[in-house]
N, C-alpha and C positions, 0 to 999 in steps of 0.2 A: 504469427501476428504479435505474440510475447513477447519475445527480445525485441522488437521492433518501438513498441509500448514503454519498456524499460530504457532503452536507448532512449527515447525523448524525453522522459521521466530523467533521468541521470541529466541529458541535458537543461532540461528546466532547473533542477534541485542544484546544479552544479552552479548554474547564475545564482540564482538566490539565497545559496550557500553563501558567496562572497559577501552579500548585503550584512547580513546577520548570522547568530547560530544558534541551535536548537538544544533544550534544558537533556539533561543523560537521561530522565525517563522517558520523553519523546524518542531520544537515539536507539535505545533498549527495545522500544517497543518497534519503533522503524525496522529495524535487523530483525526482529520476530517476523515481522510482515513481508520483509522480502524475500525472506527463507520459506514463509508458509508459500507465497506466491510461486515462486522459482519449483517448489515442491509438487504441488497440484499441478503445475504445467507441464511437469515432468512425468508424473503419475497419469493425467490425460483422463483424468475423474472431471474436471468441471469442463464446459465449453470453453469456445475462444471468447463467445461475447463476454463471458460471464468476467474470463482471466479479464478482461478490457477494463471492464466495470472497477473490479478489486483493485486494479491497476491505477484507475482514475482517481479512486477513495483513497487509495494510496497517497499519491499525488496530494488531494486536499488534505489529505492526515498530514502532511509532512509541510506545505506551504504553511497552512494553520498554526503548526508546531513553530515555525521562524516567526510567525507573527506575533509569539507569543501569549498565543491561547491554547496551552496545554491541556487545558482539564476539556478543552472541546475534541484537541486532536488526540487524547487518549479515549476519550468515546470513540471517536473514529476510526482509530486502530483497532480497537476493540471489536469491533461491530464487522471487521474483514477478519478478525482472527474467528469469527463466531458465523462465520459463513456457511462452512460446510456443513453446520450443524442443521441448518434449514433446510428443508426438504425442496425448496425452490432452486438453491443453489446446486445442487448435486448434478452431475448429465446424469441423463435418462440411459 
């Protein structure tokens, strides 16, 4: 499911990326989030539903960056990166 979500995300973002670009700060954080989601997908320490939610939040952050709203997007990225620290995000 995670790979399907990422494939969908890439298709949407590739289309959106042709219209505009994102800032260096957003691009850096975006790469961190991709690595974070992939790492936790490989570890299987988060449920598939939670990984799906993180993937959708990632898409929201990326599209927000492309729209030029860096401050909001960076806050979304930070929320994703802190997700595992919250007990509710960890797979039982």
